[in-house]
N, C-alpha and C positions, 0 to 999 in steps of 0.2 A: 829835264826834270821839272815838273810843274805841280805846284800845290794849287793855287788860284792866283792869277796875275792881276785881275781887276775885279771890281764889284760886278761889272757886266758879265764876267765869266763865272759867277757863283753857280749858275745853272749847270755849268759843265764840270764842276769840281768832282762829281762822282765818276766822271770819265777819266780823271787824271790818275795815272798809274800810282803816283806817290801820295795822292790825297787819301787814299784808302787801300794801300797795299795790304794784303793779308790772306783772307780765306780763298780756298779753292772752290769754284762753282758756288758763289755766295748766294744765289737764289735757288740752288738745287735743293730738292726735297720739299718745296712749297708748291701748293696748287695755285692756279690762276685766280686772281682776285685778292691774294695776300698783299698787304700794303704796310708801309711805314710812313710816319710823319717825322721830319727831322728839322733841326735848326742848323743852318749852314752858314758859317761865319768866316770872315776874312779881315785881316788887319795888316797894313803895310803902306809905306810911302806916305804916311800922314793920313791915310784913309782907313775907315772902319765901316764895315757893312755886314748885315745879317739878313738872311732870307729864311722863311719857313717853307719847306717843300714837302710834297707827298709823292712817294714812289709806289706804283702798283704793278705787280706782275700781270701783264696783259696777255702774254702768250709764252708758253713753254715748249721749246723744241729740243730735239736730241743734242744739237750742237750749240744752241744759243737760247738765252732767255731775253724776252723783249719787255722792257720796262717803260711805263708811262710816267714821265717826270713832270710834275705840275708845281709851279710856283703859286703859293697861297696868295691870292690877290690878283692872279692873272699871269698867263704865260705857260707854255707846254712844250715838251720835247720828248722824243723817243730815244731811249738808250738801249743798246744791244750788248749784253754781256756774253762772252764766250764761256764754255763750260768745261774745257780741258784744264790740264795743269797750268798752262800759261795764263789762265784767268786770274791767277794770284797777283800778277804784275802788269799784264798787257791787255790791250783791247782787241776787238774782233778783227780789225784789219791787219793785225800782226801775223807773221807767218813762221811756223816751226820749220827749222832747217834740219835738225837732228835731235833725236831723243834717245837717251840711254838709261837703262835700269842698272843701278849700281848695287854693291853689297849692302845689306842692312847694317845700320849702326845704332848704338844705344846712346840716348841723350838723357841727362838728368835735369829735371825741372822741378824746382821746389822740393828737393830731396827725394823725388820719385823718378826711378829709372824707367824710361820708355823706349821700347824697340821701334825704330823708325825705318820705313821704306825710303830709300834714297834714289833720287832721279836727277839727271842733268838734261838740260835742253839748250840747244843753240837756236837762236831765233832772230828775225829781222822785223823792223817796223812795218814793212810792206814787201810785196813781191819785187818791187823795183829797187828797194833799198840795197845799198852796197855793204854797209857795216853790219856785221853779225854780232849780237850780244849773247850773253850767257845767263842761265838761271839754274841754280841747284837747290833742290827742295828736300827737306827731311820731313816725311809725313807720318802721322800717327792718328789712328781713329780714336785715341784717348784724348786728343786735343781738339777742342772746338775749332771748326774751320780747317782741321787736318794739318795745318802748317806749324810744325814745331820749331823749325829753323829754316832760314832762307839766306842765300847770298847770290851775287851776280853782278852784271854790268848793265848799263842802260844809256842810250844816246837819245837826246831830243831830236825831233825832226830838224834837219838842216845842220846839225852839229858836226864838226870835224871829228875824225876818228880819235884824235887826241883830246877831244873835249867832252868825253863821256863821264859817267858817274860809276863809282864802285860802291855797292851797298851790301849790308849784312844785318841780319836780325835774328832774334830767338825769343820764344815765349819764356817769360820770366816768372809767371804766376798762372795757376789754373783756377784761381778763386778770388779774383779781384772784383768787387761789387760795383755795379752801375745801377743807379736808380732811374727807372722809367715809369712815369705816371704813378708815382708813389710806391712802386714795388721794386725790391732789389733783385738783380739778376747776377749770378756768378759768371764771370767772364775770364777767358784766357787773355793775358796781356802780352801782346807781341810788340817788342821794342826794336826799332830799326834805326840805323844811321847810315849816312852816305858821305863820300867825299868826291870832289871833282872840280867844277867851276866855282864851287863854294862848299858849304857844309849844309847838311840836312838831317833832321831827326824826326822820327814819327813814332807815335804810340797808337796801337789799335786794340780796342777791347772787343772780343769776339764771343758770341753766344749763339749756339745752333738753333735755338728756339725762336729767334728774332729774324723775320724776313730780311734778307741781305747779310745776315749774320754779324754785321758790324754795328755794335751798340754805340760806339763812339770812336772818333779818330782825331788826333791832334798832331799837326805837322808844323815844323818850324824850319824855314830855309833862310840861310844867310849867304849872299853873294854880291860881289861888287859894291860892298858897303851898305847893302840894303837888307833889311830883315822883313820877312813875310810870315804870317801865321795863319793857318787854315784849320778850322775845327768843324767837325760833323758830329751831331749828337741826336740820337733817336729820342723822341719825346712821347711817342704813341705808336702802337702797331696792332695789326690783326693778322694772325697766322692761320692759314688753311693748309692742312696736310691730309 
């Protein structure tokens, strides 16, 4: 499980499964040229760093979206986001082993009952990986980002089978406000927690009108006596649909 390990890896935080776990197909529904600017911060081990970044949807394909990730002030990378259900927690290199459609369930969020499609996925970090992890999703088109509830397991690269994480989360609000460039946006608030080699909590604010759909993400990890905090916050965007 990775939030951001060092300031050098700030550029990669958007690749981290738990830096911004949340929406299904986060760049889906947007046209090429859509972009966001965000502040990407890290604090831990006596270090504190922040970078302003710009992400632009440069190419949209049926199975992936290609994002140009620019550091304001210099530096660039290409990020590829998968578009299937596994996109909520895993990267393009991960492999689906099995997918099942389960019986619909009803979830109550902020006193509102929502009928959800329920699906389970067994998956691996790569074709060569031996350990198989799990993902269970409760989806609703009435929830921004579609994820009403999520639970599963995850192993970092190189982690032993007994060294994985178990996580669970649910949307707790459908109308939490986030201010971007002086304007308020109503967001679904997805709150997650995990246990394993340590503890981890994450809050994700989701709005479908914002490219990437994640308006803000705040993650806190504590392991081996160390505490790390990673935050992602959109400050400006242009949406093309």
